[in-house]
C-alpha positions as CSV (number, residue, x, y, z in Angstrom):
1,M,-7.1,-0.5,27.4
2,K,-5.1,2.9,27.4
3,K,-2.1,1.0,29.0
4,I,-2.4,-1.6,26.0
5,L,-2.5,1.3,23.5
6,L,0.5,3.1,25.2
7,I,2.6,-0.2,25.1
8,L,1.5,-0.7,21.3
9,F,2.6,2.7,20.5
10,I,5.9,2.0,22.5
11,L,6.5,-1.2,20.5
12,S,5.9,0.7,17.0
13,F,8.2,3.5,18.0
14,N,11.0,0.8,19.0
15,I,10.4,-1.3,15.5
16,F,10.5,1.8,13.5
17,A,13.8,3.1,15.1
18,Q,15.0,-0.5,14.8
19,N,14.3,-0.5,10.9
20,N,16.1,2.7,10.7
21,D,19.3,1.4,12.4
22,I,19.2,-1.8,10.4
23,I,18.7,0.4,7.1
24,K,22.0,2.3,8.3
25,A,24.1,-1.0,9.2
26,I,23.1,-2.3,6.1
27,M,24.2,0.7,4.0
28,D,27.0,0.9,6.1
29,E,28.2,-2.6,5.3
30,N,27.6,-1.7,1.4
31,S,29.8,1.2,1.9
32,I,32.6,-0.9,3.2
33,I,32.3,-3.5,0.5
34,I,33.0,-0.9,-2.0
35,E,35.6,0.7,-0.5
36,K,37.5,-2.7,-0.2
37,V,36.3,-3.5,-3.9
38,M,38.0,-0.5,-5.0
39,K,41.0,-0.5,-2.9
40,D,42.2,-4.2,-3.3
41,N,41.1,-4.3,-7.2
42,I,38.8,-7.2,-6.3
43,D,37.3,-8.8,-9.4
44,A,34.4,-6.3,-10.5
45,N,31.7,-9.2,-11.2
46,A,32.8,-11.1,-8.0
47,L,29.8,-11.7,-5.6
48,I,30.4,-10.5,-1.9
49,T,27.9,-10.8,0.6
50,N,26.6,-7.9,2.8
51,R,26.9,-9.8,6.6
52,V,24.0,-7.7,7.7
53,V,21.4,-9.0,5.3
54,N,23.0,-12.2,4.5
55,K,22.7,-11.7,0.7
56,A,25.3,-11.4,-2.0
57,Y,25.7,-8.8,-4.8
58,T,28.3,-7.8,-7.2
59,P,30.4,-4.5,-6.4
60,L,28.2,-2.9,-9.4
61,I,24.9,-3.6,-7.7
62,Y,26.4,-2.1,-4.1
63,A,27.6,1.0,-6.2
64,I,24.0,1.3,-7.6
65,I,22.5,1.2,-4.6
66,L,24.7,3.7,-3.1
67,G,24.4,6.5,-6.1
68,K,28.0,6.6,-6.5
69,T,28.2,7.5,-10.4
70,D,31.9,7.5,-10.3
71,T,32.1,4.1,-8.8
72,V,29.7,2.3,-11.2
73,R,31.9,4.2,-14.0
74,E,35.0,2.9,-12.7
75,L,33.7,-0.5,-12.1
76,I,32.6,-0.7,-15.7
77,K,35.9,0.3,-16.9
78,R,37.3,-2.7,-14.7
79,G,34.8,-4.9,-16.7
80,A,31.5,-5.2,-14.5
81,D,29.2,-6.9,-16.3
82,V,26.2,-4.4,-16.6
83,N,23.6,-7.0,-17.1
84,K,24.9,-9.3,-14.5
85,T,21.7,-10.4,-12.3
86,V,21.9,-11.6,-9.1
87,T,19.6,-14.1,-7.4
88,N,19.3,-14.2,-3.5
89,Q,16.4,-16.4,-2.2
90,N,14.5,-16.5,-5.1
91,S,14.6,-12.8,-5.4
92,V,16.5,-11.7,-8.8
93,T,18.3,-8.1,-8.4
94,V,18.7,-6.4,-11.8
95,P,21.2,-3.7,-12.3
96,I,19.2,-1.3,-14.2
97,I,16.2,-2.0,-12.3
98,T,18.1,-1.2,-9.4
99,A,19.2,2.1,-10.8
100,S,15.4,2.8,-11.7
101,S,14.2,2.4,-8.3
102,S,16.8,4.3,-6.5
103,G,16.2,7.6,-8.6
104,N,19.7,8.6,-9.9
105,I,19.4,9.3,-13.3
106,D,22.9,9.8,-13.7
107,V,23.8,5.9,-12.6
108,L,20.9,5.1,-15.1
109,R,22.4,7.0,-18.1
110,E,26.1,5.1,-17.1
111,L,24.3,1.7,-17.6
112,I,22.6,2.6,-20.7
113,K,25.2,4.3,-22.1
114,N,27.5,0.7,-21.6
115,D,25.0,-1.1,-23.2
116,A,22.4,-2.1,-20.1
117,Y,19.6,-4.1,-21.6
118,I,16.8,-1.8,-20.8
119,N,13.8,-4.7,-21.0
120,K,15.6,-6.8,-18.8
121,R,12.9,-8.2,-16.6
122,D,13.0,-9.7,-12.8
123,D,11.3,-12.4,-11.4
124,Y,8.2,-11.0,-11.4
125,R,8.3,-10.3,-15.2
126,N,8.8,-6.3,-14.4
127,N,11.1,-4.0,-16.2
128,A,12.8,-0.9,-14.7
129,L,9.8,1.1,-15.6
130,F,7.9,-0.6,-13.1
131,Y,10.2,0.6,-10.3
132,A,11.0,4.1,-11.5
133,K,11.1,6.3,-8.5
134,N,10.4,9.7,-10.3
135,A,9.3,11.2,-13.4
136,D,12.7,11.8,-14.7
137,I,13.7,8.2,-14.5
138,V,10.5,7.4,-16.5
139,K,11.4,9.9,-19.2
140,E,14.9,8.7,-19.6
141,L,13.7,5.1,-19.8
142,I,11.0,6.1,-22.4
143,K,13.7,8.0,-24.4
144,N,15.9,4.9,-24.6
145,K,13.0,2.6,-25.9
146,I,11.9,1.1,-23.0
147,D,8.9,-1.6,-23.4
148,F,5.8,0.6,-21.9
149,N,3.3,-1.6,-22.9
150,I,4.6,-4.6,-20.8
151,I,2.4,-6.6,-18.4
152,N,3.7,-8.6,-15.6
153,K,3.1,-11.9,-14.1
154,K,0.0,-10.3,-12.3
155,G,-1.1,-8.8,-15.2
156,E,-0.5,-5.6,-14.0
157,T,0.6,-2.6,-16.4
158,P,3.7,-0.3,-15.1
159,L,0.7,2.2,-13.9
160,F,-0.1,-0.2,-11.2
161,Y,3.0,0.7,-9.6
162,S,2.8,4.7,-10.1
163,K,4.8,6.2,-7.0
164,N,3.3,10.0,-7.7
165,K,0.9,11.7,-9.7
166,E,3.8,12.9,-12.1
167,I,5.1,9.2,-12.9
168,A,1.3,8.0,-13.7
169,A,0.9,11.5,-15.8
170,E,3.9,10.4,-17.5
171,L,2.6,6.8,-18.1
172,I,-1.0,8.1,-19.2
173,K,0.7,9.9,-21.6
174,L,2.1,7.0,-23.5
175,G,-1.7,5.5,-23.9
176,I,-1.7,2.9,-20.9
177,D,-5.0,2.1,-20.1
178,V,-5.9,3.6,-16.8
179,N,-9.1,1.1,-16.4
180,A,-7.0,-2.1,-17.5
181,K,-7.4,-5.1,-15.0
182,D,-4.8,-7.5,-13.6
183,N,-5.2,-11.2,-13.0
184,D,-7.3,-10.2,-10.0
185,G,-9.6,-7.8,-11.5
186,N,-7.9,-4.6,-9.9
187,T,-7.2,-1.7,-11.9
188,A,-4.4,0.8,-10.9
189,L,-6.7,2.6,-8.9
190,F,-6.8,-0.2,-6.3
191,T,-2.8,-0.3,-5.8
192,V,-1.8,3.2,-6.1
193,G,-1.4,5.5,-3.3
194,Y,-3.6,8.6,-2.3
195,N,-1.5,10.9,-4.1
196,V,-2.0,9.4,-7.5
197,V,-5.8,8.9,-7.3
198,E,-7.0,12.2,-8.5
199,Q,-4.6,12.3,-11.5
200,L,-5.9,8.9,-12.6
201,V,-9.8,9.8,-12.3
202,A,-9.0,13.0,-13.8
203,S,-7.5,10.4,-16.9
204,G,-10.7,8.7,-16.8
205,A,-10.2,5.9,-14.4
206,E,-13.5,4.3,-13.4
207,L,-14.1,4.9,-9.6
208,E,-17.0,2.2,-9.2
209,I,-15.3,-0.5,-11.5
210,R,-15.4,-4.2,-9.5
211,N,-12.6,-6.6,-8.9
212,N,-12.8,-10.3,-9.0
213,K,-14.0,-10.1,-5.3
214,G,-16.8,-7.7,-6.1
215,N,-14.8,-4.8,-4.4
216,T,-14.7,-1.2,-5.7
217,A,-11.1,0.7,-4.9
218,L,-12.9,1.9,-1.8
219,L,-14.3,-1.4,-0.4
220,D,-10.9,-2.5,-0.6
221,I,-9.2,-0.5,1.7
222,P,-8.3,-3.3,4.1
223,F,-7.5,-0.9,7.3
224,S,-6.8,2.2,9.0
225,T,-2.8,3.1,8.4
226,D,-2.8,7.0,7.9
227,L,-2.0,6.3,4.2
228,Y,-5.2,4.2,3.6
229,L,-7.2,6.9,5.5
230,K,-5.6,9.4,3.0
231,K,-6.8,7.2,0.2
232,L,-10.2,6.9,1.3
233,E,-10.4,10.6,1.4
234,A,-8.7,11.1,-1.8
235,L,-11.6,8.2,-3.3
236,V,-14.5,10.0,-1.6
237,K,-13.3,13.3,-3.0
238,M,-13.3,12.1,-6.1
239,G,-16.8,10.7,-6.1
240,A,-16.2,7.4,-4.9
241,N,-19.4,6.2,-3.5
242,I,-18.6,5.6,-0.1
243,D,-21.7,3.2,0.5
244,A,-21.2,1.1,-2.1
245,K,-21.7,-2.6,-1.1
246,D,-19.5,-5.6,-1.1
247,K,-20.6,-9.1,-2.6
248,N,-22.3,-9.6,1.5
249,D,-24.2,-6.6,1.1
250,D,-21.8,-4.8,3.6
251,T,-20.7,-1.2,3.2
252,L,-17.1,-0.5,4.1
253,L,-18.7,1.5,7.4
254,I,-20.2,-2.0,8.5
255,K,-16.9,-4.2,7.8
256,S,-14.8,-1.4,9.7
257,I,-17.3,-2.0,12.6
258,C,-16.8,-5.9,12.5
259,D,-13.1,-5.2,12.1
260,N,-13.4,-3.1,15.4
261,D,-11.4,-0.3,13.6
262,I,-12.1,2.5,15.3
263,K,-10.0,4.9,13.1
264,L,-11.5,3.9,9.9
265,T,-15.2,3.8,11.4
266,K,-14.5,7.6,12.7
267,K,-13.4,8.6,9.1
268,L,-16.1,7.3,7.4
269,L,-18.5,8.8,9.8
270,E,-16.6,11.9,9.2
271,L,-16.6,11.7,5.3
272,G,-20.6,11.0,5.2
273,A,-21.1,7.2,5.6
274,D,-24.8,6.7,5.8
275,I,-25.1,5.8,9.5
276,E,-28.5,4.0,9.0
277,I,-27.6,1.7,6.0
278,R,-28.5,-1.6,6.7
279,D,-26.9,-5.5,6.2
280,K,-28.1,-8.0,4.5
281,N,-29.9,-9.2,7.8
282,G,-31.6,-5.7,8.3
283,N,-29.2,-4.2,11.0
284,T,-28.1,-1.1,10.9
285,P,-24.5,0.0,11.9
286,L,-25.4,0.7,15.2
287,M,-27.2,-2.9,15.8
288,V,-24.1,-4.4,14.3
289,A,-21.6,-2.5,17.0
290,I,-24.0,-4.0,19.6
291,L,-23.9,-7.5,18.1
292,Q,-20.0,-7.2,17.7
293,Y,-19.5,-5.7,21.1
294,E,-21.0,-8.6,22.8
295,L,-19.5,-11.4,20.7
296,R,-15.8,-9.9,21.2
297,Y,-17.0,-9.7,24.9
298,D,-18.2,-13.3,25.4
299,I,-15.2,-14.5,23.5
300,F,-12.3,-12.1,24.7
301,N,-13.8,-10.6,27.4
302,E,-13.1,-7.3,25.8
303,K,-15.1,-4.4,26.9
304,D,-14.5,-1.6,24.1
305,L,-17.9,0.7,23.3
306,N,-15.7,3.4,21.6
307,I,-17.3,2.2,18.1
308,I,-20.7,2.5,19.8
309,I,-20.0,5.7,21.3
310,E,-19.0,7.4,17.9
311,L,-21.9,6.0,15.9
312,V,-24.4,7.6,18.8
313,N,-22.4,10.4,18.8
314,Y,-22.9,11.0,15.1
315,G,-26.6,10.7,15.5
316,A,-27.2,6.6,14.8
317,D,-30.8,6.2,15.7
318,I,-31.1,4.0,18.7
319,Y,-35.0,3.5,18.0
320,S,-34.6,2.5,14.3
321,K,-36.9,-0.8,13.6
322,H,-35.2,-3.9,12.5
323,Q,-37.5,-5.9,10.1
324,Y,-38.5,-7.8,13.1
325,G,-39.5,-5.1,15.1
326,I,-36.6,-4.9,17.4
327,T,-34.3,-1.6,18.0
328,P,-30.7,-1.0,19.2
329,Y,-32.0,0.1,22.6
330,S,-34.3,-2.8,23.0
331,T,-31.5,-5.1,22.0
332,A,-29.4,-4.0,25.0
333,E,-32.2,-4.2,27.5
334,D,-32.8,-8.0,26.5
335,I,-28.9,-8.7,26.9
336,G,-28.8,-6.5,29.8
337,N,-26.0,-4.2,29.2
338,K,-26.0,-1.3,31.5
339,E,-23.2,0.1,29.9
340,I,-24.9,0.3,26.5
341,L,-28.0,1.4,27.7
342,D,-26.1,4.7,29.7
343,I,-24.4,5.7,26.7
344,F,-27.9,5.7,25.0
345,N,-29.6,7.7,27.6
346,N,-27.0,9.7,28.2
347,R,-26.7,11.0,24.6
């Protein structure tokens, strides 16, 4: 198991390094394109392909991505259309949206000064406010009368896309409803990162509101990336019910055990999840862990006892009776699992 984890770590590190290399290659190619355009006086509205990603953009969009305000200004003087959109593989790139997402306020101002249509939307029906990288960009867009009461294809408001608490605070000041639901019944609390949770809740976001799947924002946490674990902590800190149950009568703890997600299980136990709560079949988390262990062992020949060990270490009752009188201990005896019995006996 340790060898597999080491391999996965090395692979993930290599993928991260490769992604950085790709980003650098893309930006280097962007720079080469811009240098050639400016030197050779190429048409400011020409579509030029970045060979790294095999996508074509106008020189103006390349300059915006690179954050080159002077180049943006010069291209506009040469006749660059500040409202010209580009479509690549069904994805629409809009100059003013690109400027908003880049976070360069000088570039944004240059586009607005030259009559960029501030409410231009992309293929998701988002305007530039959805992609604002920082609060200063939000303020600049609002000052220039961007529509903040906008809803996109999914029924989301700009608040759903808030990248930090400062952006959220600016949007909330405008009167955007913190509990507005999208087409799936999610509120902004479901979609924002951990660093926005406190701001939303302090502004009236309901922690226990349910989406169309019957999940709260806490129940909607899918797996244990570092960012999701931080969001879990933020939600619990603000008062979210860590033992809320979904439509199947499962808590997030039970779901994490069924998914064999040891990191999420550990974090939930650390945050005080009820270790003796029952599922719809009357099973405690420990009983679920034993049954899941047997299932994985039968199908995949996996012998991962970590979740069982973690539950026992946190004080799970090995003699807690099921409605039919069986206990985790008697279940381990019945299936003849010496390894689980050793964990129980050596606790």
